[in-house]
C-alpha positions as CSV (number, residue, x, y, z in Angstrom):
1,M,35.2,-41.6,20.2
2,N,37.4,-39.7,17.3
3,A,40.7,-38.1,18.0
4,P,40.6,-34.4,18.5
5,I,41.3,-32.4,15.2
6,D,44.9,-30.4,16.0
7,P,44.4,-26.5,15.5
8,H,47.2,-26.7,13.0
9,D,45.5,-29.6,10.9
10,R,46.4,-28.6,7.6
11,I,42.7,-29.1,6.1
12,L,41.3,-26.4,8.6
13,R,43.3,-23.9,5.8
14,T,40.5,-25.0,3.5
15,C,37.7,-24.0,5.7
16,T,35.8,-21.7,3.9
17,E,33.4,-18.7,5.7
18,P,30.1,-20.1,4.6
19,E,31.2,-23.8,5.7
20,V,32.1,-22.2,9.1
21,T,29.1,-20.7,9.3
22,A,26.9,-23.6,8.7
23,L,29.1,-25.6,11.3
24,L,28.2,-23.2,14.1
25,R,24.5,-23.1,13.1
26,E,24.8,-26.7,13.6
27,L,26.7,-26.6,17.0
28,H,23.5,-23.8,17.8
29,E,20.8,-26.5,17.1
30,R,22.8,-29.4,19.1
31,G,23.6,-27.5,21.4
32,R,20.7,-26.1,22.6
33,P,18.8,-29.1,23.8
34,L,21.8,-29.4,26.3
35,G,21.8,-25.9,27.7
36,L,25.0,-24.7,25.4
37,R,24.4,-21.4,23.9
38,W,27.2,-19.4,21.9
39,G,24.4,-16.5,20.6
40,S,27.4,-14.2,19.7
41,A,29.2,-17.1,17.8
42,A,30.4,-16.1,14.4
43,V,33.2,-16.3,12.2
44,S,35.8,-13.9,13.2
45,E,37.7,-11.4,10.5
46,R,40.8,-12.5,11.9
47,T,43.0,-15.2,11.1
48,I,46.2,-16.7,12.2
49,D,48.5,-18.5,9.5
50,G,45.7,-18.4,7.4
51,R,43.2,-20.5,9.4
52,L,40.1,-18.7,10.0
53,L,39.0,-17.7,13.8
54,V,35.5,-18.4,15.3
55,D,34.8,-15.5,17.6
56,F,33.9,-17.2,21.0
57,G,37.3,-16.3,22.5
58,D,38.8,-16.3,19.1
59,A,38.9,-20.1,18.9
60,P,40.2,-21.9,16.1
61,V,37.9,-24.1,14.1
62,S,39.3,-27.1,15.3
63,T,37.9,-26.2,18.3
64,L,34.4,-25.8,16.7
65,L,34.9,-29.2,14.9
66,N,35.7,-31.1,18.2
67,L,32.9,-29.5,20.1
68,L,30.4,-31.0,17.4
69,T,32.1,-34.1,17.4
70,L,31.2,-34.1,21.0
71,L,28.0,-33.6,20.4
72,R,27.2,-35.6,17.5
73,E,28.5,-38.5,19.6
74,A,26.0,-37.6,22.5
75,D,23.1,-37.9,20.1
76,R,24.1,-41.6,18.9
77,E,24.1,-42.5,22.8
C-alpha cells in the first residue's frame, strides 16, 4: 500500500480544477460498483493556503487522492 498523501504536500498546490474534476470522475466510476457515491462532490470555490478543496465536506484534494489510491488497490486484488 502506498503511504497516504499529506494534506500539506506541496505537489497539491499544482492541481488544477480540470485535473481534480477528472479525479472526481474516476472516483465516481471506481466507487460505483462498491456502493460509494458522491454525486454532489465537486471542486470547491474555496481554497486553503492555495490548495483546492473538494466539496464533500470541503475535503482537501489529498483526501480524494487517498480514496482513489484505496479504490485502485482494491481493483488490483
